[in-house]
N, C-alpha and C positions, 0 to 999 in steps of 0.2 A: 364521269366513272374512272377513277384509277386503278391500272395495272389490268389484266385478264381478268376473266370470269373464273370463279372459283370450282374445283372440279367436282364439288359435292351436285353440281347443277346437272352433270354428264349423265345419259343412260347408260351412256360404256356400253363394251362390246357383249357384255353377257345375254346371249338369247334369250334366257328365262327370266332376266330382269324388265327387258323390252316387254317381252309377252306380259308379264304383269301388271306393266303400265299401262297396257293398252286398253282401251275402251272395250274391246271385241273379246278381247280374252280376259279381261279382269275378274276375279270372283272363282273362275275355274281352278278345282284342285291341283297341286302342286304334281302328281305324276302325270295328268293329262297335260300340262302345260310342258314337261318335260318330254313328252312324246312329240309336240308340236314342234319343239324347239330343236329337236334332232332332226327334223328335215327341213329346218331353214336353211337358204343358199342365200352368201352374201352378193351384192351385186350393188356399183358404183354409176350413177346418170351424169356427166356434165350439164350444165346450165342448157336449156334449149331442145335437148334433147328428149325424142318421143319414148313414153313407157308402152303405149300400147295406141291404137286407133280405134273408132268407133267401127261397128261394123265387124272387127275382129272376133273370132273365137277364142273365148276365155282359156288360158291356160296355167295361171297361176292366179295368186292372190299375194300381195305387198304390205310389208312393213315397213313405214318410213323411220330412220331411224335419224337421220341429220338433214338440212336443208327443207327445200320446198316444193309442193308438185301444184301443177294448175290443171281443173276438170274443165272442158270446153264441150259447145255445142258444137256439132259439125256445122257443115253449109259452107258455101264460098266464102262468109266471113264470120269464122269462129268466134263464141261468145264465152269469155268467162262464166261460168257459172259458180263456182267457188276455189279454195285453196284446200290442199290438205297439208296439216300440219306434222311436224317430227311427234310421233308417237300414235297417228292414226294409219289405220290401213286403208286399202283402196282395192278394187278388184274382186272382193270375194263376193257381190251379187250375182255375177255374172255366172261364176261356178256352182251358186247354191240354183240361179232359175233356169242354166242351161243354154239361155239366148246370148246373141250376141251380145258386143261392149257398146252401151248406150252412148258413152262420151268418149273423146280424146283425153288422154292426160300426158302432160308433158314435164318437165323439170322446169320451176321457174327460176332454180340457182342448182348448181352442185349438191347432191341429193344423192345420201347413203341409204341404202335399202336392204329390208330381208324379205327373200324370196320365196313361198310356198307353193313347190306345183302342183297341177291339180290332182293328178295321181296320190302327192304325198297328202293333198287336203281331204282326198277321199278316204284313203286311209284311217287318216286320223278322224274321222265324222264316225265311219263303222264303229271302231273300236272306241270311241269316247262320242257318245250322244249328247254328252250334256254340252261340247264345244256347238256342235248345231243349233240347240236352244239358245243358246248365247248369241249366237250369230243371228237368229230368227228374232230375236227381240229385239236387237240393234236395228236389221233393217225397218222392224215393224216401226220404232221409234222413228227413222228416216223418213218413212212414208206419210207417218201421222205429223211431221213437222212440214212437210210439202205441202200437205193438206190442206194446212193452217195457215201458209204462205209464208212460214219460218226458213229464212236461206241462210246459208254460211255467211258471216261476214269477209270480206274481200277487198278490204281496204288496204292499201299500202303498208309494209314496215320497214321495209329495208329499201335506203334509196342511196342510188349513184350520182355523185356528181362531178360532171364531167366537162371539163373546162375546153371552149374551142381554140386556145392559142396560150402561148405563155404568158401574153398581156393579162391576162384574165385574172383577176384578184381571188381566186376559187377557193382560199383561204378564208377571209374573210366571210366572204358568203357562205361558207361551209359552218363555220362557225356560229353566225349568227342563226340559221337554219335551226341547227341542235339545239340553240336556247331557246329558239320560238317552240321548238317542239317539245322541249322540256317542259312547258307550259301544260301539255297533254297528257304528259305519261315520262316514263323513265325512258331517256335519249341518250346516244352516244356517238361520239366522232370517229372513226377509224380510217388511218391513212396508210401508206406504203410500208411506211417504218415500223409499224406495230402488224402489220398483216400480211405481209409480200411470202412470208415464209413459211406460212401456218397450212394448216387442212381444214377439211371440210367440218370434221369436229369441232376446230376452234370456233370458227364462225358461228356452227351452231349454238356453241355455249355463249359468244357475243350476244346473238340474237334471242338465245332463250331468257337471258337476264334481262332485257332490254324490251321497251315498248316499240322501241325505234330506232332504227342502226341507219347513220350515213356513213358512208365510205366516198374518198376524194379520189378520184383518177387521177391519172397524168395528162397531160395535155397530149402526149405522143401516143400512139396504138401499142403499149408495152404490152408485157404478159401479164401485169398487176391490172393494169387501167380492164383488160377483157375479163379477168378475173371479179373485178367490182361491178363489172356490167350484168355479169351472170348470178352474180348475187343478188341484185337490184329489184326490185318489184315496181320501181319508178327509176326511171333514168332521165335526172335535169342537165340537158344543155345547155349551159352556162356561157353568154358571151358579150361581148361590150357591144351597147346598141350602135354605137357610131361609127362602129369598124366596117370595112366591107364586108358583104356576106358572104361567106365561103363554106363549103363543105366541114364536117369534122373529120380530124385525122381517121377516127374508125368511120367505117362506111354507115351508113344509115339501117343497113341491113345487119350488120354486124351487133347495132344497139337494141337490136328486138324492136323496133319502131316498125310497126305495119307488121309484126308477127306476132308470136305467143308467148314469147318468152320474157319482155319487159314493155312499159307503155312509157315513151316519151315524153318529155314536155320541155318547152323553151322558156329558158330565163334569160331577160335581156337588161343587162345592167347599165344603169342613165346615173350621171353626175347628180343631178338634182331634176330637170324635168325632163320630162320623157321628149326622145327625139322623134318629131314629126317624118312618119315613112319609115322606120326602124322596123316596127312589126311586120307590115308588108314583105319589106325587103328578108328579113330572115325567113319569115314563114314561107316564103317561097322554096327553100332549102329543104324544109320539113312540112309539105301540106299535110292539114288536118291534124297536125298535133297542136296541142292548146299551148298557148304562151302568156307570161305573166311578165309585168313590168316591177322593176325593182328599183328604187331610189333609194331605202333607208330602210332600217329597223322595221318598220311600222309595214311596210310592203311585204318584208320577208315573212312577217308572223303571218300575214294575210295569206302568202305561200304555204305555209306550213298548215294554216286551216283549211285550205281547199286540199291538200295533198291528203289529209289524216280525216276528213269526214266532218270536221269543226265548224266550218265553215258557216255563215249564214245566208241564203239565197231570197230575194226579195224579188215577188212578181206583181206588179201594178197593173191594172186591168184597163180599158177604156171607158169612157162615159161622159166625154164632152166638157164642160164648165166643171162636173162634179170632181173631175180628174183632180181641180187643184187641192183635195182631199188629201190626195198623196202628200204632198208638201207637209200638209201637220202630222201626219202619220211619220216621214222621216225624222220631223224634229222631234217628236215621242222617243223612236227608237234610239235615236243620236245621244237625248238626255237620258236617255235609260242606260246608254253605255254600249248599245248592242252595236257590234261592228258589222257594219253590211260590207259582204265580201263580193258578191257580185248579184247582178240585177237583169231584170227581162220585164218587158212590157209589149203591149198592143193600144194602138192610137195615142191619146192624152196619154195614157198609163207610160209609152214609148219615149214621149218629151219627158216628161217627168223623170222618168229612171233614166234616162239619157244625164240629164243634169246632176243627176246622184251619180251616175259611173263617171262624170268627169271631174269630180269631187269638189264641186259646189257647196259652199256653206248653204245652211236654210237660208239665210238673210239675202244670200244671192238670190237662191231660187227665188225668193218672193220678190227682190226688184225686177228680175229678169223676166219672170212671165207675168208680174202687172206690165211691166212695161211692153210684153208682146200680145198679151191676150185682151188687158182691161182697157191701158191708156189708150190703144188701138183695136177696131174691131176688125179680125184676119179676115173674116168671111164678106165683106164688103164688096169687093170690087167687082161688082155682079157684070155679066157676059151674055151673050145670044144663048140660049141655053140649049144649045145642040147638042153639047158632052155633059155639061154640068151648068147650074146655076151660076156660080162664081169660077173666073178665071186662073183661080189657083197662084196668081204671081207674087202676091201679097203675101200667102202662106210661106210660099218658098223663100222670099225676100227676109221676113221675119226670120225664119228658121238658120237661115243661112247669117241674118245679123247676131244671132245669140251665140250658134255652135262656131261659126266660121267653116273652114274648110277640112276641119278635123276627119279622120279616118275613125270608124268603129273601133279597130284594132290596135289605135295609138292612144285609146282612155284608159285610164289608170286601171280602173273595174271592169272586171269581163262584162261584156254586156250584150242584148240579144232585141231588136224590134221585131215583129212579125207584122208582115202583111199579108193580104189573100189575091192571091196568084190566078186571075181569073183564066188566063191561058191552060192552065193545066185544072183547075177546079181545087185545087189543095192551098193550103197555107203555106206561106214562105218564110223563114229564119234569119234574118239578115244579121250577121255576127262581123261583116268586114265590108267594105266600101265607105262610101262618101256617107257620113253620120246625116247630115241634114237632108239628102236624097233620101234614104230609107225610111226617114221619122215622116217627111213629107208622104212618101208612099203608105206607110201604117195609119196615118189619119185623112188617107183621101177620101171621103165618105161619099159613097157613090151616088150619084147625081147631084150633089154638091159641090164637090172637089173632082176636077178632073183628075184621071188614073196617072200612075207614073207609069210612062213607057219607057223598057230598058230590055234592049238584047233580044226585041222581039217577044217578049214578056207582056203582060199590062197587069198592073198591082192596084190595087184598092185597099181600103181602111181593112185593116186584120180583124176588126170586128166583126166583120162580115162570117169569117169562119173561125175566129177563136180568140175571143175577147179576155180570156183568162188563161194564160198560155203557163200555165203551172208544169204541163205535160212536158214544156218544151227543156225547162230548168229542172226538172226531174231526170231527163234524159241525160244529165252530163252534170248531175251533182247531187251527190249521197248525204249532204249534211240538212241542216234545217231548214224549211222553206217557210218564209213568211208570206202568204196573199192580200193583196187588199183589191176586194173589188168595191167598185163604186158604183157599180150599175145596175144592183139589185132592185132598188127600191123601186116603186111603180112610177114610170116615167111621164106621162102623160094620161089625161083623161077629159070627157069632153061631158057639157052638161046640155047638148043639141038630140034631138032625135030627126035624123034627116037620111037622106040617099044620094042626092043630087045636090049639086052647088045651085043656090039661088041665083036670081039675076042678081046685077052687080048694085042695084041700089038699096038691097036688101041685106047684102054683105057689109054694106058700109054701118047698117042698122047694128049689125050683131056686135060689130065692133065697137059702135058706141054703147051699148049698154054691156060690154065686156063678157061677152059668150066667150066660152072656154071652147074655141076650135081651134086645133093643133093647125100651126102653120104649114107650108110647104116642107121647109127647114125642117123642123122637128117632125115632120112624117118621114122625110129620107133619111135621117139620122135614125130613127128608130129601128126602120125596116133593117137599117142596114145592120143591125144587130142582133136581131129577132133568132134570125138560123145557128148564130152561134149557142145559143141559150143551153143546149146540153151539154156542150162542150164546156160551157161554164160551171154549171153543174158538177162537171167532172172535176176540172180544176178544181174548184171548193173542197173534194173531198181528197187531194193529193197533198192538200197544204199541211204544216204542223202547227200553225197558228193562223186563224183565218180573221181579218179584219173586215167589217162591213158598215164603215159610219152612215148614219140615219140620214139621208140627204135627199128625202122626199119633197122637201120644200125647196129643193134645187133644181133649176130647169137645165136642161143639157146643155141650152144655148145662153143662159143668162151669165156671161164674162164679170157680170160688175157682180157676182155672187162670191167674189173671191176672196174676201176675209171668211165670211160664214162659213164656206165650205175647207178653208183650210183650218178654224176652228175646229168644225163638227170632227174632222180626220186627226185632231190633235188630240179632243177630248175623249174620243173613243179609243184611239190607241190607248193611251196611258190607264183608262178603266180596264181594256182588256189583260194589259202587261200586269195590271195589278192582281189580277183574277186568276194566273196561272199557278199552276201545282210546282212544287220544288224542283220537279225534275225537266219541266220546261224551261223553267229560270234558269237552270244552269246550263243550260244546251245553248240557250240563248246570250251567255255571257253577263247575267243581272247579277251571278255570283263573280266571283274572281277566278279568272279563267285558268 
């Protein structure tokens, strides 16, 4: 967008006009509005400052003129409940109920407000009962929305790009980011030459006429940089991947990372290929912050989708040889033009998902996984069954052969694998560390493969606890989620009636007559998944698009059903995509983004 936004978008400083535009006062007659306007007091709040704390006695209600506020749940780790935008009110519920504040409210950026003190509020309500009725109606609407599970959209709209040093080509990145954001709404780039001397009202106008605004900060801790950070819903810390990791000129505490004013994310710029070890090195500067690898415009587009909730997450379940169906699903998604932006999985789903996150083509996935699972049986290095039937060395070797020594955090796409932690009794989510090691843990079927022992803890197949880890995806991702469940069909049956094993010579007779007696590998494999059935059902409900390829004729350990499973996944995914409604198709990118 060229030039400054028009003045027609400004609510202005007229208290009466502000009240007329506010949902809580809209519809009241002019004399009532004039009486309320006469009682308002002006208030400015810098970004990061607290308006009021949970547990305090309510002393006023507030009307936000410009800027943005955040409401947070209390506790040791405050959680953002929602954002209050310009034109909205906050704090009136406490005045009506007389109870203490239920949430903490802070300025997410420099904000201008109008304050109506409690005494004035009470006087207005006594003299103008229509105002109380309107407030009661609005509160009822809010409670009704809460009961239906409707919550405020809290996706970020303003982004500050903060370079680590002068060597970072922040201009090119910011320009590409604005172009990528422009595919999802109106976006504008603001740098110091345009914005340094303006007031909060000017920033409010910029943010009013755009869906997304990108502020470009200086590499030094200038006044402009600090202002940009205060304006940001999300701060993108941009660094050259190959450079030595070092702190940002603005201290992390000033960035709002780990506090309430902004959410920091790390962006690592690479020339063509991802620098091994760079993510781990830089993430130590910002523990817990999400990170993104950027090699070109396609990666910037993915970052834009992730930041704005337009990304597509893919969750792949475990299921042994049935997991080959995931390859067919991925092929169908890619042919449909759906960009997969982040991936997670359990057991065989984790292995297939790692190939997607590594950027392998579908043909490369077919070639590599055929070589690993079909050309050789990964489970035939039998051992003395003290811990497991199989030694596990072959599986480890094959995983290292295909994935090398790559770290999870160095994968082009965000990725996680899930294992079952027998030490803690809970699932473990692996987003960093040796990729092959945590894939090996995620597929360590109890009794079949030995556990992975790491730092005093014992990890086995994630299917024992969470075979469909959509909840893990939902915890970090607000966009659409595609879940692929390959373990839902009946696993195996038997056509015999028996309690104990008969003598050996009778067993040999059963095999000759092809009786359906499950083998020890099949029994252990299935037993390791039974306890996660409730979690799998819950995971299915959390998906936006659930794919369940028909795989009843594919045995869990039949590696030679490779092509048949791939084809089943491919066919089923195409059928489901064709049956989606227009809204789901648009969110998936089946229409132009």
